[in-house]
Each structure stands twice: as structure tokens, then as C-alpha cells.
C-alpha positions as CSV (number, residue, x, y, z in Angstrom):
1,M,-1.1,7.2,15.0
2,P,-2.1,7.4,11.6
3,I,-1.3,5.0,8.6
4,A,0.9,6.1,6.3
5,F,1.5,4.5,3.2
6,Y,3.7,3.5,0.6
7,M,2.6,3.8,-2.9
8,D,4.6,1.1,-5.8
9,H,5.3,2.7,-8.9
10,H,1.4,0.4,-10.8
11,V,-0.3,3.3,-8.4
12,P,-1.5,5.8,-10.7
13,R,-0.5,9.4,-9.6
14,A,-4.2,10.6,-9.2
15,I,-4.4,8.8,-5.9
16,T,-1.8,9.6,-4.4
17,L,-2.6,13.5,-5.0
18,G,-6.2,12.7,-3.8
19,L,-4.7,11.3,-0.7
20,R,-2.7,14.5,-0.4
21,L,-5.2,16.9,-0.7
22,R,-7.1,14.7,1.8
23,G,-3.8,15.0,4.4
24,V,-2.9,11.4,4.2
25,V,0.7,11.0,4.2
26,V,2.1,8.9,1.2
27,F,5.3,8.5,-0.4
28,T,5.6,6.7,-3.1
29,G,8.8,4.5,-5.3
30,Y,9.0,6.5,-7.2
31,E,9.5,9.6,-4.6
32,D,12.2,6.7,-2.6
33,G,14.3,6.3,-5.8
34,A,12.5,2.9,-6.2
35,S,10.7,2.8,-8.8
36,E,12.7,0.4,-10.8
37,L,12.8,-1.9,-8.3
38,A,11.7,-5.9,-9.8
39,D,12.2,-7.5,-6.9
40,V,8.6,-7.6,-5.3
41,T,10.8,-8.4,-2.1
42,L,12.6,-5.4,-1.9
43,L,9.3,-3.8,-2.3
44,V,7.7,-4.8,0.4
45,D,10.7,-5.0,2.7
46,R,11.4,-1.5,2.0
47,A,7.7,-0.4,2.6
48,G,8.5,-1.6,6.0
49,E,11.8,-0.4,6.3
50,L,10.2,3.0,6.4
51,G,6.7,2.3,8.8
52,R,4.2,2.4,6.2
53,V,1.7,0.3,4.7
54,L,2.2,-0.4,1.0
55,F,-0.7,0.0,-1.6
56,T,-0.8,-1.3,-4.7
57,R,-2.6,-2.8,-7.6
58,D,0.1,-5.2,-8.3
59,D,-1.1,-8.9,-8.5
60,D,2.5,-9.5,-8.2
61,L,2.9,-7.8,-5.0
62,L,-0.3,-9.5,-3.5
63,A,1.0,-12.4,-4.0
64,E,4.0,-11.9,-2.4
65,A,2.4,-10.6,0.4
66,T,0.2,-13.6,0.7
67,Q,3.6,-15.9,0.5
68,R,4.9,-14.3,3.3
69,Q,1.6,-15.0,5.4
70,K,2.1,-18.3,4.9
71,S,5.7,-18.2,5.6
72,G,5.6,-16.3,8.7
73,I,7.8,-13.7,7.4
74,P,6.4,-10.3,9.2
75,F,5.6,-7.3,7.1
76,R,4.0,-3.7,7.8
77,G,0.5,-4.8,5.2
78,V,-0.4,-4.6,1.9
79,I,-3.7,-2.8,0.8
80,Y,-4.6,-4.1,-2.4
81,A,-7.5,-2.5,-5.3
82,H,-8.0,-4.1,-8.7
83,Q,-6.8,-2.2,-11.6
84,L,-9.6,-2.7,-13.2
85,R,-12.4,-3.8,-11.2
86,V,-11.7,-0.5,-8.8
87,S,-11.7,3.3,-9.7
88,I,-9.5,6.2,-8.2
89,G,-11.8,7.5,-6.4
90,R,-13.0,4.1,-4.7
91,C,-9.4,3.6,-3.4
92,V,-8.5,7.2,-2.2
93,Q,-12.0,6.8,-0.5
94,G,-11.1,3.5,0.7
95,L,-7.4,4.7,1.9
96,E,-8.5,8.1,3.2
97,I,-11.0,6.0,5.9
98,I,-8.0,3.4,6.5
99,A,-5.3,6.1,7.2
100,K,-7.4,7.8,9.8
101,V,-9.4,5.3,11.7
102,G,-6.8,2.7,11.6
103,E,-4.3,2.1,13.5
104,P,-0.7,0.4,12.4
105,E,-1.0,-2.8,14.0
106,D,-4.1,-3.4,12.4
107,L,-2.8,-4.1,9.2
108,M,0.8,-5.9,10.6
109,N,0.8,-9.0,8.5
110,G,-2.5,-8.5,7.1
111,V,-3.8,-7.5,3.5
112,M,-6.9,-6.1,3.0
113,F,-8.9,-5.1,0.0
114,L,-10.4,-2.5,-1.7
115,P,-13.6,-1.2,-2.1
116,L,-14.0,-1.8,2.3
């Protein structure tokens, strides 16, 4: 089963569009009506409720995932790319590979960094 992504509100629209053009299943916080969520816990939980891996460029969400790992709190997985060091094109390429060759259980309770 391909991996589906949940994009937080810090992800540029160009990444979402680039993935959709490549046939990757993507749902954004904005589309979900969650674009104003300030609580990182709720955002990570929302991705899990929808059965999606969270993609973010927000350091706070990366810290939340790390805290969950340390505490043993389950989550669907987080993929992180630094806002200034990883281009939009590299994000699209890496996420497309992950979506098409990965399995959802590969990312359970894990954090992956782009670029690959």
C-alpha cells in the first residue's frame, strides 16, 4: 500500500502540487480545516487519525516527534526537511520515492529526514 501524506501548514503549496502531479496522495492541514492548529500534538495526532505520515518543515513538529519516541507514544511517522537547506524539488523527489516504494509500517513511530 502506498504511503499517503499529511502536510502541515508550513509546507509550500508547490511541494503539494508537485506530488499530486506525480500521483502521490496528499492532504493538507488547510484542506482539513486544521491550518490554524497551534498545538503540535493535535497536528501529529490528526495525521495519525487519517492514517497518514506527517510531512513538515517545522522544527517544533520534529521536536514533538522526538519527544514521542522518547516517551513511547505511538504516531504514524514524521518526515522532516529543513526550510532553507532542502529545496522544493528535492522534497518532491524524496517524498515521491518514499510514497511509492515505502510501506506505512516502515515509518511508524519514526522520523525520516530529507534529502534521502
